[in-house]
C-alpha positions in Angstrom: 33.8 -157.4 72.9 33.1 -154.9 75.6 31.2 -151.7 75.0 33.2 -148.4 75.0 32.4 -146.2 78.0 31.4 -142.6 77.9 33.4 -139.9 79.6 31.2 -139.9 82.7 32.0 -143.5 83.8 33.3 -143.5 87.3 36.4 -145.1 88.8 38.2 -147.5 88.7 39.6 -145.4 85.9 37.5 -143.7 83.4 37.1 -147.1 81.7 35.1 -148.6 84.6 37.2 -151.8 84.5 40.7 -153.1 85.5 42.5 -151.7 82.4 45.9 -153.2 83.2 44.4 -156.7 83.6 42.3 -156.2 80.5 45.4 -155.2 78.5 47.5 -158.1 79.9 44.9 -160.7 79.1 44.2 -159.2 75.7 47.8 -159.3 74.7 48.1 -162.9 76.0 45.1 -164.0 73.9 46.4 -162.3 70.8 49.8 -164.0 71.3 48.3 -167.4 71.6 46.3 -166.9 68.4 49.2 -165.5 66.3 51.6 -168.2 67.4 49.2 -171.0 66.7 48.2 -169.4 63.3 51.7 -169.2 62.0 53.3 -172.2 63.6 50.7 -175.0 63.5 47.3 -174.2 62.0 45.7 -177.3 63.5 46.5 -175.9 67.0 44.7 -172.7 66.0 41.6 -174.7 65.2 41.9 -176.3 68.6 42.1 -172.8 70.2 38.9 -171.9 68.3 37.2 -175.1 69.4 38.2 -174.6 73.0 37.0 -170.9 73.0 33.6 -171.9 71.5 33.2 -174.8 74.0 33.8 -172.5 77.0 31.5 -169.9 75.4 28.7 -172.5 75.1 29.1 -173.5 78.7 29.0 -169.8 79.8 26.0 -169.0 77.7 24.1 -172.2 78.8 24.8 -171.3 82.5 23.6 -167.7 82.0 20.5 -168.9 80.2 19.8 -171.4 83.0 19.6 -168.5 85.4 16.5 -167.5 83.4 15.0 -171.0 83.4 16.2 -171.9 79.9 17.9 -175.4 79.7 20.3 -175.7 76.8 20.7 -179.3 75.6 24.5 -178.9 76.0 25.7 -182.4 75.0 24.3 -182.5 71.4 25.2 -178.8 70.9 28.8 -179.4 71.9 29.2 -182.7 70.0 27.4 -181.4 66.9 29.1 -178.0 67.0 32.6 -179.3 67.4 32.0 -181.8 64.6 30.7 -179.0 62.4 33.8 -177.0 63.1 36.1 -179.9 62.3 34.3 -180.6 59.0 34.4 -177.0 58.0 38.2 -177.1 58.4 39.0 -180.5 56.9 36.3 -180.6 54.3 33.9 -177.8 53.2 31.0 -175.7 54.3 28.5 -177.8 52.3 29.3 -180.8 54.4 29.4 -178.6 57.5 25.9 -177.4 56.7 24.7 -181.0 56.6 26.3 -181.6 60.0 24.5 -178.5 61.3 21.2 -179.8 60.1 21.8 -183.2 61.8 22.9 -181.4 65.0 19.6 -179.5 65.1 17.7 -182.8 64.8 19.9 -184.4 67.5 19.2 -181.4 69.8 15.5 -181.8 69.3 15.6 -185.6 70.0 17.8 -185.1 73.0 15.2 -182.9 74.6 12.3 -185.2 73.9 12.5 -187.4 77.0 12.1 -184.3 79.3 8.5 -183.8 78.1 6.5 -181.0 76.5 7.0 -178.4 79.2 9.5 -175.9 77.9 10.4 -178.0 74.9 10.3 -175.2 72.3 12.1 -172.9 74.7 15.0 -175.3 75.5 15.3 -176.8 72.0 15.4 -173.4 70.4 18.1 -172.3 72.8 20.2 -175.3 71.6 19.7 -174.4 68.0 20.6 -170.8 68.9 23.9 -171.9 70.4 24.7 -174.0 67.4 24.1 -171.1 64.9 25.3 -168.2 67.1 28.6 -169.8 68.0 29.6 -172.8 66.0 28.2 -171.8 62.6 29.8 -168.4 62.9 33.0 -170.0 64.0 33.1 -172.2 61.0 33.7 -169.3 58.8 36.9 -168.5 60.8 38.5 -171.9 60.2 37.3 -171.8 56.5 39.7 -168.9 55.9 42.6 -171.3 56.5 41.7 -173.1 53.3 43.6 -170.4 51.4 47.4 -170.3 51.1 47.3 -166.9 52.7 44.6 -168.0 55.2 46.6 -167.1 58.3 46.8 -163.5 57.1 43.1 -163.4 56.2 42.4 -164.4 59.8 44.8 -161.7 61.0 42.9 -159.1 58.9 39.6 -160.3 60.4 40.9 -160.1 64.0 42.7 -156.8 63.4 39.5 -155.2 62.0 37.5 -156.4 65.0 40.1 -155.5 67.7 40.6 -152.1 66.0 36.9 -151.4 66.2 36.9 -152.3 69.9 40.0 -150.2 70.8 39.1 -147.3 68.7 35.6 -147.2 70.1 36.8 -147.6 73.6 39.3 -144.7 73.4 37.0 -142.4 71.6 34.2 -143.2 74.0 36.4 -142.5 77.1 37.5 -139.1 75.9 34.7 -137.9 73.7 31.6 -140.0 74.4 28.6 -137.8 75.0 25.7 -139.1 72.8 24.5 -142.6 73.6 23.9 -144.9 70.7 21.5 -147.3 72.3 20.8 -146.1 75.9 18.2 -148.8 76.7 20.5 -151.6 75.5 24.1 -150.5 76.2 24.3 -147.1 77.9 28.1 -146.9 77.6 28.1 -147.1 73.9 28.2 -143.7 72.2 28.1 -142.3 68.7 31.5 -140.8 69.3 32.8 -144.2 70.1 31.3 -145.6 67.0 33.1 -142.9 64.9 36.4 -143.9 66.7 35.7 -147.5 65.9 35.1 -146.7 62.2 38.3 -144.7 61.9 40.5 -147.3 63.6 38.8 -150.2 61.8 39.2 -148.7 58.4 42.8 -147.6 58.8 44.2 -150.8 60.3 42.2 -153.1 58.0 43.5 -151.2 55.0 47.1 -151.6 56.2 46.7 -155.4 56.7 44.9 -155.9 53.4 47.4 -153.8 51.4 50.7 -155.0 53.0 49.8 -158.6 54.0 47.2 -159.7 51.5 48.4 -157.4 48.6 44.8 -156.2 48.1 43.5 -152.8 47.1 43.0 -150.0 49.7 39.3 -149.8 48.9 39.0 -153.5 49.9 40.5 -152.6 53.3 38.0 -149.8 53.6 35.1 -152.2 52.9 36.5 -154.8 55.3 37.0 -152.2 58.1 33.6 -150.5 57.7 31.7 -153.8 57.5 33.6 -155.2 60.5 32.9 -152.1 62.6 29.2 -152.3 61.8 28.9 -156.0 62.5 31.1 -155.8 65.7 28.8 -153.1 67.0 25.7 -155.1 66.2 27.3 -158.2 67.8 28.1 -156.2 71.0 24.6 -154.8 71.2 23.0 -158.2 70.6 25.0 -159.7 73.5 24.2 -156.7 75.6 20.5 -157.2 75.1 20.8 -161.0 75.7 22.5 -160.2 79.1 19.8 -157.6 79.9 17.0 -160.1 79.0 18.4 -162.8 81.3 19.6 -160.5 84.0 23.4 -161.0 84.1 26.2 -158.5 83.9 28.9 -160.7 82.3 28.7 -164.1 80.8 31.6 -165.3 82.9 34.6 -164.3 85.0 37.4 -166.4 83.5 39.2 -163.5 81.8 40.2 -160.7 84.3 39.3 -157.3 83.1 37.0 -158.7 80.3 34.5 -161.0 81.9 33.9 -164.3 80.2 35.1 -165.8 76.9 31.6 -165.1 75.5 32.2 -161.4 76.4 35.3 -161.5 74.1 33.7 -163.4 71.3 30.5 -161.4 70.8 32.0 -159.1 68.2 34.3 -161.7 66.6 31.6 -164.1 65.8 29.4 -161.4 64.3 32.3 -160.2 62.1 33.5 -163.6 61.0 31.0 -164.5 58.2 31.2 -160.9 56.8 35.0 -160.8 56.9 35.1 -164.2 55.2 32.8 -163.1 52.4 34.5 -159.7 51.8 38.0 -161.4 51.6 36.7 -164.3 49.6 35.0 -162.0 47.0 37.4 -159.1 46.8 40.9 -160.5 47.6 42.4 -162.9 45.0 44.0 -166.0 46.5 47.8 -165.5 46.8 
């Protein structure tokens, strides 16, 4: 997710991006997710698979600009297989697929020789873990009868963090959180993220999952922390390889990877919180 700007960001708009396009695209993406979740769950899994595939392609292209060659074929095949196994079977089998995918990535890179082997092979393992392993926890939530609402809770917590931080950063942001990594991210924005994340997560947990308020507080707070870390991690990756956005496919947002950075960081934590603290309906 994008970092919230401080009050000093110049036009266009205080946000520094095309806000109307960002809102329109965001609403459209949420609509696709919600419809697929509550109409045909298998379609939702396909949406996740497509998003992760595009994200891998964007990330591999960005890394290539820094001379890092991601072994894309074994990463995509192994990652999509891992995602499917996590949905149709369980995480134990998905872990085995992950291990085999790592081996396949190493073997795929072998014929290209020793030069840059560790660099390229490691980038492939990174993509497998950073995107597909994280994404597997999203589809695992569907294993529960109330799985669709668990995913809604996870998405709401993450989006609330983004919107709350964005709004608070625009109007009140004065103290940078990590100026050398993401200059636009402020402590005031983080406070806004925390308030919005906790409030909206609590509402979904109580009214949709019939859980306790304190569980919503735990979910919201942990989601905000992880979303912030996910955003900072992607920011430092982009700074390291010298790109502004991972892609341009989403007007007002950048690339798919720029939308997934917080979601993939929150996914395993949200899964764990809901698995441990919210009884299956």
